[in-house]
N, C-alpha and C positions, 0 to 999 in steps of 0.2 A: 504494499500500500504506500509506496514511495510517491504520493501525490502531494505536490506543494500546497500550502495555504492559499486559498483563493475564494472568491465570493461564490456562494451557492444559494440561490433564492428559490423559494417555492411560491407558486402561483395558482390561482383558480380562474376558470371561466365558466360562465353559466348564463343562460337566457334571461333568468330573472334579474340579474344585474343589468344586462344590456337593455331590458325593458324600461328601466328607470322607475321612479316613483317610490312609495313607501316600502314595498317588498324588496326593492333593490337596496335601500338603506339597511334593512335587516340582513340582507345577504352580505352586504360588505362588511357588516360587524362580524358576521360568521366567518368571512374569509380571514379577517385579522385574528379571530379567536382559533382558527385552524392553524395558526403558526406562519401563514404565508406573509410575504413582504411585497409581492407584486400581484396585480390583478390585471387580467386581459379584458379590455373593453373593446367591442366591435364598433367601429365608426363606419356606418353604412352610408356611403356616398349617396345612393339613390334616395334614402330618407332625408339626408341633410340637404340634398339639392335636387328637390323633385322637378324643377324646371330649370331650364338653361339660364344661368346668370346673365343679366345685361350689363354691359360695361365691363369693369375690371373683376374677373373672376378670381384673382388672387387676394382681393380685399376681403378679409373676414367679416366685415360689416356690410357687404353686399346684401341687399334685401332678399335676394333669392334663397339665402342659406337659412336653414332651421337647425340651430345649434343647441336649442333648449335641453333636449334629452341627454346629450353627451356632456354639456356643461354641468348639469346637476350630478351625473355619475362621477365625473372627474373631481369636482369640488369635494364630493362626499368621501370619495376614496382617499384624497389626500388628507382631508380632516381626520381620517381614521388611521393615518400613518402608513397607508398603502402607496406603492409606486404604480401609477397607471401606465399600461402599455396599450396604446391605441393601434388597432388593425384597420387599415383602410381597405374596403372591400365593397363588392356589388355596384357595378356602374349603373346609373340611371339609363333609361332607354335612349334619352336624347344624347348621351355621350358614348354610345356604341357605335362602332365603325360600320356595323351592319345590323339590320333587324333579324338576320338569320342566326348571328353568332354572339356569344358572350365575350366580346373582345372590345375593351374600352378604347376610346380615342386618347392616345398617349398625351397629347397636348393638353386636353381637358383634365386628364388625371393629374398632371403636374401642376396645373393652376389650382385644382382643389387641394392638393397636398400642401401647396404654398400657403393657402388660405388657412388651412387647419393648423399647419406649424406656426403661423403668425398668431393665430388666436391663442394658442397654448405655448407662447414663447416666453412667458413671464413678464411681458411688457404690455399685455392687454388685459388690464384689470376689469373685473374681479377674477378673471380665470387664472388658475395656477399654471405652473410650468409643467409641461409634459416633455420628456426627454426621449422616449422610446417609441419607435413607430414600425410596425410591420406592414409590409407592402403585400397585400392580397392574401387570401386564404386558399391553400391547396390548389395552386395553379396547374398542377398535373392531373387534375380531376375534371371531368367533363361537366360537373354541375357548377364549376365556378370560372372556367376558361375554355372557350372553344373558338375554332377548331383545334383539336388536340395534336394534329400533325404538324402545326406550326407554333404550338404553345410555347416551346422553349424560346424561340426567337422573339415572339411576342412578349413574353414575360421579361426577358433581358431588356428589351426596350422600355417597358413599363418601369422596370426597377431602376435603370439608369436615370430616366427622367425624373422619377419620384425622388430618388436619393439626391440628385442635384438640387431639386426643389426644397427638400427638407434641410439639407445641409446649408443651402443658401440662406435660410432664415437664421439658423444657429449651427455653427460648424460642430458643436459638441453634441448635436443631436445623434441618436443611435438608430440607424436604419437596419432592420431585420428582414432578411430575404427568406424565401423558401416557404416555410410552413407547409411542407410537402406531406401529402397523404400517403398512407401505405398503398400497396398494389391491389386495391379492391377493383371490382369490375367498373370499368369506365375511367380508370386512372392509368397514366403512364407510370412505370415502375420509378420510384422515387431516386434511387441511386443513379439510374440511367438518366433521368431528368437533370439531376444535379451535375453529373459528369458533362453532359451536353451544354448545360448553362454556363459552366466554368471553362469552356473551351475558348471563349473570347473574354475580352475585358468587361468587367461588370462591377458596379459600385454597391457595396453594403459594408455593415460593420459587424453583423452577426447573421448566422445561418440557422434556421429553425426547421425542425422535422417533427412528425407525428408518428413515433414508433409504436403504434399499437401492435401488440405481440400475440400471436396465436399460441400461447403457452407461457411457461414461466420467464421470469425477467431476464434470464441469460440466453434464451433461445434465439437462434438466428432465423431469418426469413427462409421459407422453403425454396423460393426462386431467386436466381441470381438477378441482381438489380433491384430487388425489393428491400424492405427495411424493417427490422424489428429491434428491440432493445439490444440484442446481441450483436447487432451489426453497426453500433455507433462508432467503433474504431474506424470503420470504413469511411464513414462521413468525415472524421477528423483527418484521415489520410488525404482524401480529395481536397479538403480546404488547405491543408498543409502544402501540397503539391501546387495548387493554384496560387497560393501566396508566394511561394518561392519563385515561381514563373512570372510574377508580377501582373496576374491577370485579375487579382481582386484589388479594387480601388478603395482604400480606407486609410484614415489617419491613425488607426489604432489596431492592435492585434485582433483578428477575427475571433469572435466568441461562437460557441455552439449553444443553442438553445433548443429546449423541447417545449413547444407551444400547445400540445395536446398529448395526453396519454392517460389510460385508465382500463379498468376491467369492470364489467357488469356483475351484479350480484343476484343470487336467488335466496330469498325473494328480492325484488318482484319478477325478475326474468328467470323462467324455469330453466333456461340453459346456461345461467350465469354461475359464477363462483360461489361457494359458501361465504358468508361474511367473514369468517375466520381466515380462509385462504385469501380473500381480497386484501384483508389487512396485512397478511404476511407478504404477499407479492407486492403491495404498495410500498412497503419498507424496502424490500429488496430492490424494486425498480429504482427508488431514489438512490439507493447506494450504488447501483449499477451505472446511473447517470452521473453521480458524483465522480466516480472513479474514472470515468471516461471524459472528464472535463466540461461537462455540461454546466452552464452558468445559471440558467432559469429553467425549472421544471414545473410544468403546468398540468394540473389534474383537470380533467373533464368528467364530471360536473360538480357542482356543490350539492344539488338535490336531484333525485331521480326525475326524469321526465314522465309525464302521465302517459299510459298506454293510449294509442297503440305505437307510440314512439319506441324505436329499438334501443334507446339509450337509457340504461338503468344503472349508471355507474356513479351515482351521486355519493358524497360522504354522508348524506342523510336520505332515509326513506321519506318519500314525499307523503305528507299528510293532506287531509282535506284543505288546508291553507298552509301558507309558509310557517305561520306561527305554531302549527301542530306537527311539523316534521319530526322524525325521530332519528337521532344520530346512529350511524353504523360503527362498528369497532374501527373502521378505517380512518374515521375522523381523528382518532387518537394516534393511529399509526402515521397518518400524514403530518399531524401537528408535531409529533415527537418520534420520528422514525428511528428504529434500532434494529440491528441485525447482529447474529453471533453464529459463527461457523467454526466448528472444531476442524483444525487442520493438523494432523499429526499429533505432536505433544502439546499443542497450544490451541487456543480459541482466538480467532479474530473477531473483534467487535468494532463496531461503527455506529454512529448516530448523529443527529443534529438536534441541537436544542430548539425548542419553540421560538420562532422569531428570528433565529440565526445570531444569538447574542453570546457573549463569553459568560460561562457559567461553570459551577462545579457539579459533577454528577457522580452518583454511586452506582457502579455496576454490581447487581445482585443476582444470586443464583438460587434456584430450589431444585431439590432432587426429583420431586414429583408433585402433581397437583395437590394442593392442600398443605403441602410442607412449608415450613418456615423459610422466608427469604433471608438469605445470609450474604453479607458483603464480600465481594471478591476484590474489588479495587476501586479507588476514587480516582477520577480523571478530571482534567481541566479542558473545557472546550476552548478552541481558538477564537479569534476575534469574529469568525464567521459562524460560530456556534457548532463547529464540527469537532467531535472527539472520536478517538480511535486508538486501539492497542491490540497487541498480541498478548494474551494472558496465559499464564502456565496452567492451563486446565484442558485436559484432553477428553473429558467425558462427553459422550454424545446422548446422555440421559438428562431428562429434566429440561429446564428452561432458564434463560437469563432475561433481565430487563434492566433498564436504566431509570434512576430517579434523580430529580433535581435535589440538590442539597439546599435546604432552607426554603423549599417551595412544595406545593402539592403535586406537581406534574410528575407523571411516571409513564413510561412507554408501555405499549402491549407486550406482554411476555412473548419472547421468541424461542420456539421450541428448538432444542439442539439436535434432535433427530432429523435427518434430512427428509424433506417432502419430495416425493417423486414428481417430476415434471411430466406434463401430459398435454396434448394438444387440445386447445379450447379457444373458441372465438372470444376476442375481448368484448364483443358486442352481444355475446350470449347466443 
């Protein structure tokens, strides 16, 4: 685990947040309570600019723009100590190059990005500063960008123009590229898309993927060119090669982000994981991302979506109302992830303190359910909340957990016996 100390932020994205209003405020409170420091907010271009702006489209005060929803979400997020990450997506019909395809006019996109970056530049009171911007959602997927046979070149043009626009407002803005879907039906394989994208010069500061995994968190994708959590080293290799070749235009070292990942649970999805296995794999997935240099790890969703939606991956079982939601064990696993793996004569432990802050933790072990928890070691988390160690304990029986010293927080117990991997859809 010779990984240098570096920021590792957790984040959430959820339609309740994107909808705004009172429920969004409660959802943002829960995001912070879940130990996250970032929140992804979708900035829907079609909703913000339903009609073509007359005059200067780069002016955030152009009367054509409807900023009220995103204004409220961003202000509330910042007030709760969260870092908002705005994803620009979904072109209005007037800004599409063709009525047949989901392909935005690049000039119109750049003008809108300029207006948005100016509104959230920190100089447009009362709006707070937004520094992080994702350019489009899953451009390798037919639901978001068509035609797919030219999507790589289209997206490179979109990305370069938008990055220039956002950096033109504030040079220290962070432009996030990619947000690539896994190889589901209707999607170009993400590693193939990324490789082709990086064949020519392209401007961005971080690259994002959605490594939904059909099995445990170390599993690789079945098909070459696809992407699962076990394939994150391949993404890092692609980025490093492109950086060395001078094909990535950025004033900073390029970061790797995950802007969606999750597993469904049963209940409510009859084909999902048990709540206990979801919690275990959530902690393992966060560890897998950290060890592969991911800087932001975003869970999808905060609460289950109502059937017939296929997405039941929330940290909460959805109740009749947001106020009546029921937390799953994964809420605690996401807030305070912890893993323990016996390796030969020692046990490797890793975790992240809620909120990513420096703190002291007790590593405890019990021999069997119901037995007394006993102290193994006290560890100090680094300035990013990460603690890790190789402990002189080779037993594969019982469980370990981490407990904050001087606080009530405790991780989900992590069983020391290995859990066999098996193929399962993350979407149930």
